[in-house]
N, C-alpha and C positions, 0 to 999 in steps of 0.2 A: 504493500499499499503505500503511495505516496505521502510525504509530509509537507507539512507547511513550515518555512523557515521564519523566523524573526529575529531580526538584529537590532539591539538597543544601545544605547551609550555608554552603560555601565551595569555591574552585575544588579545594583538594588533596584534600577527601572525594569530589568529582565524579570525579575522575581515579583515585582508590581504589576507587570503586564500578565504573568502567569497566572496571579490571584485573579486579577478582574477577569480573564478569559476563560477562567477556571478550568485552567491545565493542569493535571495531576502529573506533574514530571519529577523524574527523579533527577539529582544533581549530579553530573559528571565533572569533568577536569574541562571546565570553562565553558559549560553548556547546560542547560537543561533538556532533558528529551522524554517525551510520553511516546503514545502509539500514533499519534497522528502531528506532532510537534517537535520542533527543534528551535529552541530560544538560547538566543546567545548574545554574547556584547561584547564591545571593543572596550578600549581604556583611553578616554578623552572624547572631544567633541567631533561628531562625524561630518557637520557641517558647519561653516563661516561665514558669516556677512562679509561683503566686501564693502569698497567705497562707493557712493552713489555716483561717481563719474565711470567707474568701470561698467555700468548698466547703461547709462545714459551720460554722453558727454557735457550735455548743457546743463546737468546738474552738478557740475563742478562747483560753482559759486552756488551757494544756497542764498535765495533772497526769498524773503518773507512774501508772498503771496503770489510767488514763482509756480503757476500751474503745472509746469514741464515736470516735477518732482513726481507727480501722480500718474505720467504716461509713459 
């Protein structure tokens, strides 16, 4: 049977997801495993934000009332 994989930021978040999703899993070395799930984690942030100008060069200088921030 195929298993679903859930990757979280850290072990405590993995435990919370397993609890909320009612996954009855055994803790292994670096992951939780049940009949239908593998819940694992990384150490550290998975995604970081970048500076606004990386998304849109018109937002390099922030001006109050500049509608380009939201486009």
